N, C-alpha and C positions, 0 to 999 in steps of 0.2 A: 453463432451467438452475436448479439448486438452489444455495443459498448455500454448502453444504458443498463443492460442486465448485470454488468460487473459491479455496479453500485450495491447490489443486493447480496453480494458475497463477502464473507468474512475472510480476512487475510491472517494466516497462521504461519509462524516461522518454524521450520522443521528442525533448526539447530537446538532451540531451547523450548519448543512447544508453546511459545508465547503467543497470545492473541493480540494482534497489532491493531485491529479495528476493521472498518469497512472502507472500501475504495471511495475516495472523495472526488478524484479527478484522474485523467489519464493524459499523458504527454505523448504526442505522436508526431511523426515527420509528415508535413503537409504534402511534400512532393511525392513520397513513396507510399504514404498511408500506413507505415509500419509503426507499431506501438513501441515507444522508447522506454517509458517508465510508468509505474503506478504511483499515485500520490495518496497518502493516507494520513489523516490528522494524527498528530503526536499525542503523547500523554497529557492529561489535563493537569492544570496547576491548582493547588490548594483545594482539594476535594471536588474539583470540577466546577467551582463557582466562578473563578476568574476567567477561565478560558484556556486556550492553547497558544503557545508561542513557538511551536516547532511542528514539523511534519516529517513523515517518513517518505523519502523518494527512493523507490525500489526499481532498479533497472529491470526491464522485462526479461533480460537474460537470466536473472535470478529466480524467475517463476519456474517452479518445478511441475506443478499440475494445477489445472483448473477443473474443479468438480462442479456439481450441481449447486452446492451450498457454500463451498469454501475454495480459497485459492491458497495453495502451499507454496511458500517461498523459502529460499535458502540464503539468508543474509546475516551479516554481523550488524546488530542493531545500532551500535555506536557509529558505524560508518554511514549508515543511511539516514540517521536523524539529523535534520537540518533546521536551523533557526529560521523563522519567517521574517 
């Protein structure tokens, strides 16, 4: 699988079955080529008109399964939501 294909997959948290969104970016170690985390846009503000001021940064160790359409993660949402 190529990294660009990860952008087409929806991320779902298995703890509460919440749909988090689609992968926006990936952080990886340049020296080893290992994926460190997935970055997903956070929840929209005011009905989605103003934009987003946070994002989910999900450590790759929390990824449980990567399927054809979705990526399952096991996270506590409050710990992974970071202000931009």
